[in-house]
C-alpha positions as CSV (number, residue, x, y, z in Angstrom):
1,M,156.2,118.2,45.6
2,H,152.9,119.2,47.1
3,K,152.8,120.1,50.8
4,T,150.3,117.3,51.4
5,H,152.8,114.8,49.9
6,Y,155.5,115.9,52.3
7,I,153.2,115.3,55.2
8,F,152.3,111.8,54.1
9,L,156.0,111.0,53.5
10,F,156.9,112.2,56.9
11,L,154.2,110.1,58.5
12,A,155.2,107.0,56.6
13,I,158.9,107.4,57.7
14,F,157.7,108.0,61.3
15,M,155.4,104.9,61.3
16,N,158.2,102.7,59.8
17,A,160.6,103.8,62.6
18,C,158.0,103.0,65.2
19,I,157.5,99.5,63.8
20,K,161.2,98.9,63.9
21,N,161.5,100.1,67.4
22,D,158.6,97.9,68.5
23,S,160.2,94.9,66.8
24,S,163.5,95.5,68.6
25,M,161.7,95.8,72.0
26,N,159.9,92.5,71.3
27,D,163.2,90.8,70.5
28,N,164.7,91.9,73.8
29,S,161.6,90.9,75.7
30,I,161.9,87.3,74.7
31,G,165.5,87.0,75.9
32,N,167.7,87.8,72.9
33,V,170.1,89.7,75.1
34,S,173.7,89.8,73.9
35,P,176.3,88.8,76.5
36,P,179.0,91.4,77.3
37,E,181.9,91.7,74.9
38,H,184.5,90.6,77.4
39,I,183.3,88.1,80.0
40,R,185.2,87.6,83.3
41,F,185.1,84.4,85.2
42,L,186.3,83.9,88.8
43,A,186.8,80.4,90.2
44,L,187.2,80.0,93.9
45,G,188.2,76.7,95.6
46,D,190.8,74.2,96.6
47,S,192.8,71.4,94.8
48,Y,189.8,70.5,92.7
49,T,189.7,74.0,91.2
50,I,193.4,74.6,90.8
51,G,193.7,71.1,89.2
52,Q,196.2,69.4,91.4
53,S,198.3,66.8,89.5
54,V,196.9,67.8,86.0
55,E,198.2,70.2,83.4
56,E,196.9,73.7,83.5
57,D,194.8,73.2,80.3
58,Q,193.1,70.2,82.0
59,R,191.7,72.1,85.0
60,W,187.9,72.2,84.9
61,P,187.7,76.1,84.9
62,V,190.1,76.2,81.9
63,Q,188.1,73.5,80.1
64,L,184.9,75.3,80.8
65,V,186.3,78.5,79.3
66,D,187.4,76.7,76.2
67,T,183.9,75.1,75.9
68,L,182.2,78.4,76.3
69,R,184.5,80.0,73.7
70,S,183.6,77.3,71.3
71,A,180.0,78.3,71.8
72,G,180.8,81.8,70.6
73,L,181.2,83.5,74.0
74,N,184.2,85.9,74.4
75,L,185.6,84.9,77.8
76,E,188.8,86.1,79.2
77,D,191.1,83.5,80.8
78,A,189.7,82.2,84.1
79,E,190.9,83.9,87.2
80,I,191.5,81.3,89.9
81,I,191.9,81.7,93.6
82,A,192.5,78.2,94.9
83,Q,195.1,76.0,96.5
84,T,195.5,72.4,97.5
85,G,194.5,71.8,101.1
86,W,192.4,74.9,101.7
87,T,189.4,74.8,103.9
88,T,186.6,77.4,103.9
89,A,188.4,79.5,106.4
90,E,191.6,79.5,104.4
91,L,189.8,80.4,101.2
92,M,188.1,83.3,103.0
93,Q,191.5,84.6,104.1
94,A,193.0,84.2,100.6
95,V,190.1,86.1,98.9
96,A,190.6,88.9,101.4
97,I,194.3,89.1,100.7
98,D,194.0,88.8,96.9
99,D,191.2,91.3,96.9
100,P,189.8,90.4,93.4
101,Q,188.0,93.3,91.7
102,G,184.6,92.6,90.4
103,P,182.1,92.6,89.0
104,Y,182.5,89.2,87.3
105,E,180.0,87.9,84.9
106,L,180.5,84.4,86.4
107,V,181.7,83.2,89.8
108,S,182.1,79.6,90.9
109,L,182.7,78.1,94.3
110,L,183.9,74.6,95.1
111,I,185.1,74.2,98.7
112,G,184.7,71.8,101.7
113,V,186.6,68.6,101.1
114,N,189.4,69.6,103.4
115,N,186.9,70.6,106.1
116,Q,185.6,67.0,105.9
117,Y,189.1,65.5,105.6
118,R,190.3,67.3,108.8
119,G,187.2,66.4,110.7
120,L,186.0,70.0,111.1
121,D,182.6,70.9,112.5
122,T,179.7,70.9,110.0
123,N,178.0,73.9,111.7
124,E,181.2,75.8,111.3
125,Y,181.3,74.8,107.7
126,R,177.8,76.1,107.2
127,M,178.6,79.5,108.6
128,E,181.9,79.9,106.7
129,L,180.3,78.6,103.4
130,R,177.4,81.1,103.9
131,A,180.0,83.9,104.2
132,L,181.8,82.7,101.1
133,I,178.6,82.6,99.1
134,R,177.9,86.2,100.2
135,T,181.4,87.1,99.0
136,A,180.9,85.4,95.6
137,I,177.6,87.3,95.2
138,A,179.3,90.6,96.0
139,L,182.0,89.8,93.4
140,S,179.3,89.2,90.8
141,G,178.0,92.7,91.2
142,N,175.5,91.6,93.9
143,D,173.7,89.3,91.4
144,S,173.1,85.9,92.9
145,T,172.1,84.5,89.5
146,R,175.7,84.8,88.3
147,V,177.1,82.4,91.0
148,M,177.6,78.7,90.6
149,I,178.2,76.4,93.6
150,I,179.8,73.0,92.8
151,S,179.3,70.0,95.0
152,I,182.2,68.2,96.7
153,P,183.5,65.1,94.9
154,D,183.9,61.8,96.7
155,Y,187.6,61.0,97.0
156,G,186.6,57.8,98.9
157,V,186.5,55.9,95.6
158,T,190.2,56.6,94.9
159,P,193.1,54.3,95.6
160,F,194.4,56.9,98.1
161,A,191.4,56.2,100.3
162,Q,191.1,52.5,100.1
163,N,192.9,51.9,103.5
164,M,190.6,54.5,105.1
165,D,186.9,54.1,105.4
166,P,185.3,54.8,102.0
167,E,181.7,54.4,103.3
168,K,182.3,56.8,106.1
169,I,183.9,59.3,103.7
170,A,180.9,59.0,101.3
171,E,178.4,59.6,104.2
172,E,180.3,62.7,105.4
173,I,180.8,64.1,101.9
174,D,177.0,63.7,101.4
175,A,176.4,65.6,104.6
176,F,178.6,68.5,103.6
177,N,177.0,68.6,100.2
178,A,173.5,68.7,101.8
179,I,174.6,71.8,103.6
180,K,176.0,73.3,100.4
181,K,172.8,72.6,98.5
182,D,170.7,74.1,101.3
183,E,172.8,77.2,101.6
184,S,172.8,77.6,97.8
185,R,169.0,77.5,97.7
186,K,168.7,80.0,100.5
187,A,171.1,82.4,98.7
188,G,169.4,82.0,95.4
189,V,172.6,80.8,93.6
190,F,172.9,77.8,91.2
191,F,174.0,74.4,92.6
192,T,175.5,71.8,90.4
193,D,176.0,68.2,91.6
194,I,179.2,66.5,90.3
195,T,179.5,64.1,93.2
196,A,177.7,61.2,91.4
197,V,180.0,61.6,88.4
198,S,183.0,61.6,90.7
199,R,182.1,58.2,92.0
200,M,182.5,56.8,88.5
201,A,186.2,56.7,89.2
202,S,185.6,53.5,91.2
203,D,185.2,51.7,87.9
204,D,187.4,53.7,85.6
205,P,191.0,54.4,86.7
206,E,191.5,56.9,83.8
207,L,189.3,59.3,85.8
208,I,192.0,59.5,88.5
209,A,195.2,61.5,88.2
210,D,198.6,59.9,88.6
211,D,198.7,60.8,92.3
212,K,195.9,58.3,92.9
213,L,193.7,60.9,94.6
214,H,192.7,63.8,92.5
215,P,190.6,63.8,89.3
216,S,192.3,63.5,85.9
217,G,191.6,65.8,83.0
218,K,189.2,63.2,81.7
219,M,187.2,63.4,84.9
220,Y,187.2,67.2,84.8
221,A,185.8,67.0,81.3
222,E,182.9,65.0,82.7
223,W,182.3,67.7,85.3
224,V,182.3,70.4,82.6
225,K,179.5,68.5,80.8
226,L,177.4,69.2,83.9
227,I,178.7,72.7,84.7
228,Y,178.6,74.1,81.1
229,P,174.8,74.2,80.7
230,V,174.5,76.2,83.9
231,A,177.3,78.6,83.0
232,H,176.1,79.1,79.5
233,G,172.5,79.7,80.7
234,I,173.8,82.3,83.2
235,L,175.8,84.2,80.6
236,M,173.0,84.2,78.0
237,S,170.3,85.3,80.3
238,H,172.0,88.6,81.3
């Protein structure tokens, strides 16, 4: 082959490689980023996260993992640090003791109902919630856009609370959730409101567990419908 032909062949190969590289860069620039091969999810909370009175596979973090897997994402089983009755202060202590090792691709936080139930101070709640959000962000590799804050459900609609003061409970839950939404905005984390859905239990007893207080698996499935788009968006955007 003539020397000039070699030169043109080399240039053609080089230009073709450049075009492929440019195409690949353009694909990445429009958001076609593959999620990590193994996705870790940490769920922090209280009875609503550990799924008091429902089977393990009915807990909302477990249902969320199943739904995300169905969408083709390779999630590990959810790691859960939660216990019935925990306040923000007790969850802070538990996280310090358990010492989970990040970074996690997804971190959720649902806490505060026991602060309200025990009549604890809302200013104290704000400060402790703020600290927990900082912890959640640290566990996500210092990426606030990997953190989901979930609102507190309204247990005032359950049979358990009918001899209490449902209207007062609703007002106080709304006040705690307003703090939670405000602190989420300030921290740059995602906030998902499941409180309105939780109030559907006033008309549908199947949304309440056998203990007459906590959500049923059916209710948790309703929560997942709201949480899933946020979680999926987080994982697909990184």
